[in-house]
N, C-alpha and C positions, 0 to 999 in steps of 0.2 A: 504494500500500500504506500503510495507516494503522498505522505501527509502534507508536504509543502505544496504540492499541486492542488490538493483538496482545499487547503487554507486559502491559497491565491484565488481559486475559483469562487469560494464562498465570499471573499471580500469583494469580488467584482460584481456580485449580484445586486441589481438595483431593485429593492423590494417595492419601491413606489410604482414601478412599471411592470413588475413580474406577474405572469399569469400563473394558473394553478400548477402547471407542469414544472415551471421554473422553481416555484416554492417547494414543490415535492422534491425536486432534485437537490435543492439547498438543504432541506431537512435531512435527506439521506447522507449528504456529505458531512453535515454537522454531527450526525450520529456516529459515523465512522471515525471522525476526529476525536469525539468523546471516548470512544472505545480505545483508541490508541493512547489517549491521555491516561485512562484508567490503568491500562497495562503498564505504562511507564511509571506510574505511582507505585505499583506493586514491585516493579523492578528496582526502583529507588529504595524502597523499604528493605528489600533483600540485600542490596549493596550496603546499606547502613548497618544491618545486622551482621554482615560479614566483617565489616570494619570493626565493629564492637568485639567480635570474637578474636580479632587480631590484636586487641588491646587498645584500640583508639577510644578515648573517652567520649562516647556518643551513645545516645538512647534513641533507637529508631523511631518509635512512636512519638517521642517528645519532639524530634526534628520535624516529623510530619505535621505536628500541631503548630509549631512555631514558624519554621521556614515555609511550610505549605499553607499557612494561615487557615488551618482546618479545625473544625469542632471536634470534640472528643468522640462524638458519634461517627463522624466521617473517618476519623483515624481508626476506630474499631472496625468500620466497614472495610477499610483497606486491609487491615490485618486479617479479617475473615476471608477476603478474596485471596490473599497470599496463601493462606492455609489450603483453600480449596484448589487453587491452581497448582500447588505443590503436589497434591494427590492426583490431579487430572491435568497433566501438562498440555494435552491436546486442546483443552479449553483455553489455556493461556495463549497458545498459538492463534486460536480463532479470535480471541479478544484483541491481540496485537494487530491482526490483519483486518479488524473491523467487521468480521463476520458474525460476531455476537456482541452483545452489549454488557455493560457492567451489571445491569439488571439480571441478565442470565446467570452471571457468576454469583451474584448475591443469592439467587434462588438456590444454587448448588451449595453455597456456603451455609445457608440456613438449614438445608437438609442435612448436611454433614453434622451440624451441631446437635441434631436429635439422635445421633448414633453413638454407641459405645466405641472406643478406639478400634477394637478388633472388627466390629461390624463396618465401621467407616472405611477401613483399609480394604475389606472384602468387597464392599460396594465399588470403591474406586477401581479395584483390580478387575472385577467382573463386568462392570457397567460403565466405567469411565469413558471409553471410546464411543460407546453407543450414545451416551448422554451428550457428548461433545457434538456428535453429528446431529442429534435431534435439536439441540440449541440453535443450530444454524437454520433450521426450518420452522421453528416455532416462535411465537411471540414470547416475551418474558412471562406474561401471565400463564400462557399455555405450558411453558417449560416448568414453571413453578409447580403446576399440577402434576406434570410428569415426574419431577423430582420427588414430590410428596408420595406418589404411588410407589416409586422405586424404593424410597427410604422405608416405607411401611413393610415392603417385602423383605427387607434386609435387617429388620430389627429382630435379633434372635430371641429377645425376651418379650416380643409383642408390644414394645413401647413402654413397659412398666418402669424400667429404669429412668427413662426420660421424664415420665410423669412424677416419679419420686423426687427427682432433682427439682422439678418445677414446684412441687408442694413445699419443699424446704425453702425455696426462694420467694414464696408468697408473702407479700407485705403491703402495708398501707401506712401512709404518713399524711399529716395535715399541718397547715400553718396559715397564718393570717397575712394577707397582702397589706403592706403598710400604707399603700396609697389608696386602695379602694375599700379597705376594711373587710373584704370578702374572704371567707374561708376557702382555701385551696386544698384540693385533695389530689394525691397521686398514689396509685396502687398498682400492684402486679399480682395476678392471681393465676394459679395453675388452671389448666383447661377444665378439669372436673368442677372446680369451684366456680369458674367463670361462666360455664353454661347454666349452672344453677342460678347464679346472680343475675345474668343478663336475661335468662328466660323469665325469671320472676318479674324483673323490672319491665320488660316488654309487655308482659301480660297485664301488669298494673296500668301501664300507659294506655293500653287498649280498653281496659275496664273503666278507668277513670275519665278518659278524655276522648272516647270514640265519637261521641255526639256533640260535645261542647268543650270549648277551650276556656281556660281561666282568663280573667281580665289582664293578668300579668303577662300573658303570652305575647312574644315578639311578633311584629307584623312581617318581618323577614322570614319566609318559609325555611330558609337554610338554617335559621337559629331556633326554630320552633321545637323541633324534636329534642334538641339538647335541653331546652327549658322544661319540657314535659318529663323527660327522663330524670331531671333533678328533682322535680316535684314528686315523682313516683318513688325516688329513693327516700325522700323525707317521709312520705306516707308509709313506706316499708319500715323505717326506723320507729315510727310512732305506733307500730303494730296495728295499722289501719286494716280493718276488715272490709274489703271492697265488696261490690255487689255480687250477684250470682256468678259462680264460676271460680270464686277464690279458693274453694276447697280448704285445705289445711295449711296453706301457705307454702307448700312445696313447689318446686320449679315446674313449669310447663314448657318443655322443650320438645320440638318436633324434629325427629331424626329420620332422614331418608336413607335406607340401607338395602342393599340387595340381599336376597335370601341366602345365597351361598356364603357371603361374608358373615351374616348373622349366625349361621349354623356352624361354619367350619373355619372362619377366620379370613384374614386379608389375602387377596389373590390379585392377579395382574389387572383385572377389570373391576376392581372393587368400587362400589359407590357407598360412601359414608359421608353424609352431608347434613350438618346441623346449622348451616347458614354462615359459618365462618371458615373460609377456605384456608386461612393461615394457621388454624389451630388443629393440632393432632391429638387424638384421644384413643387409647388402646381399646380394641373391641371388647376385651374382657371387662374393662372398667365400665363400658357402656352397658354390658349385660347386668353388672352389679347395680348400676344406677337405675336401670329399668325396674328393679325390684324394690328400690328404696324411695324413688321419687316419681313425679309425673313425667317420665320420659316416654314420649309417644312414638313408637316405631311405625314408619310408613315403609312397608316391605315390598320390594319390587321383584318380579320374577325375571327370567332370563331375557324377556322381550321388553323390559322396562315398564311393565304394567303393574300398577299398585294392586297387590293381592290382599293386603291387610292394612287398613289405616287406623287401627285401634278402635276402641269403643268407649263411649261415655254416655250412660243412660240419662244423665241430667240435662246436658246441653248439646243439642244437635249442631249449633253454630260452631262449637269447638271441633266436632268431627268434620264439618265442612272446611274449617281452616286447615285441618290436617290434609284433607284431599287437595285443597288449593295449593298447599305447600309442596305437595308432590308434583303438581302440574306446573307450577311457576316458581322457580328458584329465586326469582328477583322481580322487580317492578315489571308490569306487563308492557310498558311503553318500549318500543324497539330501541336497543342501544343503551338502555338504562340498566346499570348493574347493582343498584341498591338492593341488598338482600331482602327476601320476603319478610324476615323477622322485623325489619325496619319500615315495613309498608303498612298501609291501612287497607282493609278489605273494602273496596268501593262498590256500591250498587250502581250498575249501569243505568237502570231506570231508578231514579231516586226513591228512597223509602217514602218520603212525604208525598210523592206523586203516584203512589200505589205500587212501587216496585217491590218485588218479593225477595226474600232472603233464600235464594236457591242458587245452585251452581251455575246455571245458565244466565245469571244476572249479576255475577260478582267477579271482580279481578283485583289483584293487589296493585296498589299505586303508592309510590314513594311520596313524601311530603311535598316535594316540588311539583310533581305531575298531578297529585291530588288537587293542589292549589290551581294548577293550570286548567284542569277539567272544570272545577267548580266556579272559578273566578276568571279564567282566561278564555272562555268561550269554546273550548274543545268539546266536540260531541263524540261519544263512543257508542258503538253498536256491537253486540256479541251474538254470533250465530248460535242458536241453542243446540244445534246438532254437531257442528264441527268445532265450535268454540273459537272460530276465527274472529279476530277483533278488527273492526273498521274504525279508523280515526278520521274525523272531519274537522279541519282547522277553520278558524274564522275567515281565512282568505279563500276558502273553498277547496283547498288541497285535501286529497283523500289518500289515506294509506291503509293497507290491509296487512296485518301481521302474519296471517296463516295460523294454523292450529298449534296448540302447545307441542313442543318437541318431546317425543318419547326418549327416555334415557335408558339405554341397554346396560344390563349388568355383565 
């Protein structure tokens, strides 16, 4: 890769006069330059560590922070990349050539951190070359999922050791901001605790604020959910007993899992989804939690069809949410990746206009798109047979999403 030529070409682009194809070309060049830069940072760190081993009074990460004007988080990220590329040299070659991005390397480094040293070395030895090839064909998000699946297959203890380390690292601290006088919270929770906490808070938000928002709620839709979640936390601390569906205060978490994984454990095409793609939880822990808390399994057969969505004699609406969760992993609006758990179940034909609470009249919408539909003039129509969604915007533009995509196990 001729980095100098790429830089010269990038400098020469006149963005004020550029069309779409020129901007796309520029973005591609910038991405390759950034990949080269990330590779050079890793190489610089290695050289500094080599000098330190030879007796030169230098600390590699300290130099990255000061000379590189980097934050502690950025320094840690470079260190993680260094470790990952040391295990998979082919990935380092691809990064230096601009064929993968730093995001791909970060996904690999994050995956390695979840493994015991012996499992990490085994994965690198058996799968490193394949992962390096896949990284060049997949987006960083797609590659992160690939790494996650591969890591799960190489955890000799089923992920129990990683979960134990995360439990020991769980913590919460708070302090008062001297300027605003507001209480600040910062916490880290292991995945098992996290899905209990977030599941309970999300359910409380739905129960308390589905039909009405408090007067304190921000007008900005992007801030609204944060405010409601804070109020739900306060309600939880106050031992508030919400309306119907509160049960005994246990978590209400919907987990989509394929039957083979539930019965026999992780495999190549495992589906294990509770709304957070960045969080790993051992299957065995999931089985245990299902006995102790309101963990609702939505079990898929080999064709990706829900064969069991759990049962709840009290509230049909909760069963409907489980089925909707299996159909829609995120907001129904095309291109929106807000997870289902952060969405509101929206009535296509409004309840106050005679709309019914049934599957053919409901889709999940994130806070932004819920606001757009209710107050932005978007019109939605759902085919009751195919579940195809038609969106009509105020300018007359019409878009059809197609039916929900089946997910195969």
